[in-house]
N, C-alpha and C positions, 0 to 999 in steps of 0.2 A: 504494500500500500504506500503510495507516495504521500509525503507530508505536505499539507496545505501551507502555503506561505503565510507568514504572520507579519503584520505591520512592523513589529519590532525586529524582524530578521535583518540584521545589519548587513549581511552579504548582498542581498538584493537591493536594499536601500542604498548602500555604498555604490553599487554598480550603476544605479539610476543617477545618483549625484555625480559620479565620475562622467557619465555620458552627458549630463546637462552641462557640466563645466566645459567639456570638449566642444560641444555644439556652440555654446555661448562665446568661447574664445575664438573659434574658427569662423563662425558665421553670424554672430550677434545674438542678442537676447530674443529678437523676434523669431528666429529660427528654432528656438528651444520650445517646440510644441510637444505635447504628449506623444504624438505619433513619431516625431523625429527623435526624441529622447529614447523612446522604446526601441526604435530601429537601431540606434547607435548602441544601445545596451544589449540588443539581441533578445528582447522579450516582447510579449504582446502589449499593445497600448493600454489595455485594461489594467495591467499590473501597475502602471504609473499611477493611476487614480486609486488603486487599492492601497498603495503605500503612501500616497500623497493625495488626499481627497480634492485639493485644489492645486492649481499650478503655483499659486502664491506660496503654499506650504513647501513645495519643492524648491522654489527659488530661495525662500528664507533658509531652508536647510543647507542649500548650496552656499549661500552667502555666509552663514554662521560657520560652516566648516572652513571655508577659505579665510574668513576673518580670524578665526582662532589660530590657524596655521601662520597667517601673516603676522599676527600679534606676537606669536612665539618667536618667529624669525627676528622681528624688530627688537624684542626684549634681549635675545642673544646678541644682536648687533650692538645695542646700546650698552651692554655690559662687557663687550669685548675689549681687547687692548687698544684698538683704534676705533672707538665708537662712531666718530663722524664719518670715516670712510665706510665702515660697515653699514651705517644707516643709509648713506648715499647709495651703496650697492643694492640695498633692498628697494629703494625708491625708483631705481631704473631697471628693475626686473620686468621684462616685457609681459610675460604671461600673467603675473599678478595684477599688473596695472591694466592690461586689456580687460580682464575679468571685472575689475573694479569699475572701469569706465562703462562696461555694459550694464552693471548694476546701477550706476548713476543715471544712465538712460532709462532703464526700467523704472527707477524711482520717480521719474517725471510722470509716470502713468499709474503707479500703484502706491497708495498711501501707506500700506503696511510695509512695503519695501523702503519707502522714504523714511519712515519712522525708525526702522532698524538701522539704516545707514547713518542717519543723523546721530543716533545714540552711539553707534560704533565709532564714528569719526570723532566724537567728543572724547571717548576713552582713549582712542588711538593717539590723538593729539596731546591729551594730558600726559600720557606715558612719555612722549617725545619731549615735551616741555620740562617735565620733571628731570629727565636724564640730561637734557641740554642745560638746565640750570646748574647742575653739578659740574658739567664740562666747562661751562663759562667760568665758574668759580675756580676750578682746578687750574685753568690756564690763565688766571688773572686777567680775564677779559672784562671790559666795561660792559655790564649788562644793559646800560642805557644806550651804548653804541651798537651792541650786538645782542638785542633782546632775544632770548631763547624762543619765544613764541614766533617771532618774525623769522628766525633761522629755520624753524620747523616748517612754516608755511612756504617759504621761498624754496627750500630744497624739494619739498613734495611737489610744488607747482612746476618747477623746472623739470623734474623727473617725469611727471605726468605728461607735460607738453611735449617733451622729446619723444616719448613713446607714441603719443597720439599722432604727431606729425610724421614720425617714421612709418606708422601704419598707412598713412596716406601717400607715402613716397616722397615727402617733402623733408629733406634732411640738410638743407643749406644752413650752415652755422652751428650744426649740432656738435661737431668735433670741437669747435672753439668754445661752445658753452660748457661741454663736459670738462675740457681743459681748464676753463676759468673756475668752475666749481672745485675741481681737484686742487688748483693752486690756492684757493681760499682755504680749503680744508687742510692742505699741507702746512699752512702757516701755524696751525695749532697741533697737528699730528704729523710730524716728520716721518717719512717712510723708514 
């Protein structure tokens, strides 16, 4: 007798979440329909709704998994020997940023997604600011001249924009921008 799948069955749920991530990163959130996700996962479309009664529930689980992994990488980066360089590396990771940009687009149309993103961004930025406050103090930087919140926003914005433009095939000035950020960071964390 075959076992009936259970909504708590992590194997199938994980398979569906992985498939959704792949579709969203490759083809955008609008392509992540229950049929497309099921096809990518190699299961029947009805199983998507068995595990996730609404697509918003699937999207939220995808986001929460990605956000938790990203937060963990950021925490490791901010506690590493060279936290500014490591943070910058996380901010220019294309796959993570592409998925985040898809969720930002999805949030424009879905209130539940928007609320989840807003709450996560607050926690994500607070973690950065807390760590950057320590880094600014450790390097005897003037917090008025180099406000940690400002540094966090600028690094994230530059990283996001580089990835967004690169996806469009517009890369003019990217090498120079990356070199500029690296020179700035090198002032405080020599290689």
